[in-house]
C-alpha positions in Angstrom: 111.0 76.0 100.9 114.0 75.3 98.6 115.6 78.8 96.8 117.9 79.2 93.3 118.7 82.0 91.1 116.6 81.7 87.6 119.6 80.4 85.7 119.4 77.6 87.7 115.8 77.2 87.5 115.7 77.0 83.8 118.3 74.1 83.3 115.9 71.9 86.1 112.7 73.1 85.1 111.0 69.8 85.2 112.3 68.8 88.2 111.4 71.7 89.8 107.9 71.5 88.8 107.9 67.9 90.1 108.7 68.6 93.0 106.0 71.7 93.2 103.4 69.1 92.7 104.5 66.9 95.7 103.7 70.1 97.3 107.7 71.4 97.8 107.6 74.8 96.0 110.5 76.3 95.2 111.5 80.0 95.6 113.4 81.1 92.3 115.2 84.8 92.6 115.0 87.1 89.3 117.0 90.7 89.9 116.4 90.4 93.6 112.3 89.6 93.1 111.0 87.0 94.3 108.8 83.9 92.2 107.2 81.2 93.5 107.2 78.2 91.9 104.0 75.6 93.1 101.4 73.7 92.2 98.1 75.1 91.4 94.4 73.4 92.2 91.7 75.4 89.6 88.7 75.9 91.4 85.6 74.0 91.1 84.2 74.4 87.6 81.1 76.5 89.2 83.4 78.9 90.6 86.1 79.4 87.7 83.4 82.3 85.5 83.9 84.3 89.4 87.7 84.0 89.0 87.7 85.2 85.2 85.6 87.9 86.2 87.9 89.1 88.7 90.8 88.5 86.2 88.3 90.9 84.1 87.4 93.6 86.4 91.8 94.1 87.6 93.9 96.4 85.8 95.3 94.9 82.4 95.9 95.1 78.6 92.3 95.3 77.1 91.3 92.2 75.7 88.3 91.2 73.9 85.0 89.4 74.7 85.6 86.8 72.4 89.0 86.0 74.1 87.5 85.9 77.3 85.1 83.1 76.3 87.2 81.6 75.0 89.2 81.5 78.3 86.4 80.7 80.3 85.4 78.1 77.7 88.9 75.9 78.0 89.0 76.9 81.9 85.8 75.3 82.6 86.6 72.2 80.6 90.1 71.7 82.3 88.4 72.7 85.7 86.0 69.4 85.4 88.8 67.1 83.4 90.8 67.7 86.7 87.7 67.3 89.4 86.7 64.1 87.4 90.3 62.5 88.4 
């Protein structure tokens, strides 16, 4: 797994993203902490609402129900598009 600093990652983010999509993640070091850039496969469209509900139940800045409805809608659309490929 490749490791680089945040400043290095800024200049090569496109290439690092391409590598991550090929299954080769990168660890980015920022302020002594680690961030991993890796590909993410969204869940099955039918499982998307459960993922959003988990996010709603977690600690975060309170958001409106309309906001969460929009996230659900956009997420389901993206998951369906990706599942159709």
